[in-house]
N, C-alpha and C positions, 0 to 999 in steps of 0.2 A: 363314405359309409353313412348309413342312416340308422336311426333307432337302435335296435338290438343287434348291431354288427352286420346288418344286411346291406349289401351294396345297392347304391342308388341306380335306378334305370336311367340311361341317358335319354335326353329329350331329342327326338329325331326330327329336327327342324330342317335338316339339309337333304331330305329325301321326299320324293313324291311318288306314289305308287297307285296302281289300279290293276285289278284282275277281272277278266271276263271269260266265261265259258261260252263257246260259240258252236252252233251246228248250222252248216250250210247244206242246203238241199238243191239238187239239180234234177232235171227231167221229171217234173211233177211232184217232187217231194216238197211239202209245204211247211211253213213255220206253224200254221194252225194245227197240223197233224202232230207236231212235236208237243205243243201245249196240251192237246187232248191226251196224248199217250203218257206224258209225264205227270200231268195234273199240277204243273207249276206255271205260274204266270211269268213270262219273260220280262226282263227290264225293257227290252225293245224287240220288235219282230218286224220283218219285211218279207213280202212275197215277191216271187218272180213277176215282173211286169210293173211293179211299183216304181214311181219316179226315184231316181238316185238322190235328187235333192230338189228343193223348191225353185232353185235357180238353173236347173238343167232339164233339157228335153229327154235326156237319156233315161232308160229304164233298166231295172235290175234283171240280170239273166238267171238269177237263182234266188231261192229263199234264204233267209238268215234269221236264226233264233238266238238271242243273246241274253245271258244271265250275268249281271255284273255284281260284284261284291259291294260296290258303292256307286251312286249315280254319277259321280265325278271323281277325277283323280284326287287322292287324299294326301295331305302333307303330314308327315310324321308317323305314318303307319307302315309297318314292315310288309313286304310282299307276301311272306308266309302267312300273315294274319288274314289277308284278303283271300288267299287260296283256302285256308281252313274254313272261312265263312262259307265259301262256295261248296266245299266238300260236305259240310253239315247238311246242306240242302240237297245235294246231288247223290250222295252215297245211298240213301234209301231207295233210289230209283236206278241203281247200277244195272240191273237186268234190262229194263226198258231202254236205257242209254245204249247198251251194247246191241240190242235189237235194232235201234235206229241206225247205228253205225253199220251194221250188217245189211241194212236195207239200202245203204248208199249215202247216208248223210256223212259229210266230212266234219270231224270234231277237232277243236283245238282249245287250248287254254292260252288266251292272249293276255300277256302281262306287260305293263308299262312301268318303267323305273326311270326316274329323273333325279339326278343328284348333282350337287356342287362338286366340281372337279376334285377327285381323289379324297373325298370325305366320307364315302359310304360304300360298303360292300353288302349286296343283298345275300342273305343266307337262307337257304331252304334246307331244313333238317331232313334226315333220313326218313323219319316217320311220315312227314308230309309228302315226300317224294314217293314213298311206298303206297300211300293212299291215292296219289294221282295215278300211279301205274295201274291201279285196279279199275280205273275208268278209262273210257276211250278218249283219244285226243293227244296230240303232241303238245309240248310246252313251247310256246312262242314267247321270246323275250325281246321287247323293244326298249333298249337301253340308250339313254341320252343324257346330256348335261341339262341343268335346270335353266339355262339361258342367262345366268348371272355372271358367267365367266367372260362373256364377250365385252370388249372395251366399247364404250359408247361412242 
């Protein structure tokens, strides 16, 4: 307990999270068109035909528009907080997002959660889930250990 009988929030040092809203476009659907339509600068964007990486001759077969809640995976931040940050940005453009989805863009909410074994459960409240359901895209969860459990 702290101060006036208020419970102390636990420090979340055993969890790493990140959330990204992604739109993938095939057959001439571009990331640049998403930026123009939404009026939001993406965290990253790639067009069909762009190199997959600087170390590969492969090129992308589709466009990809990404908006991340943080530039890198964060230690000690709940997944729900990342999703709420993205929702604040994306809810005002709900109509245009659905239009893009109806034009053929594939949408998803790609979320990463890494935790020390058996030390953390990610909680997504009903309100956050209802807000996600109002926007296009499935919820993708990439859940793994934080790598500290493996014996050296």
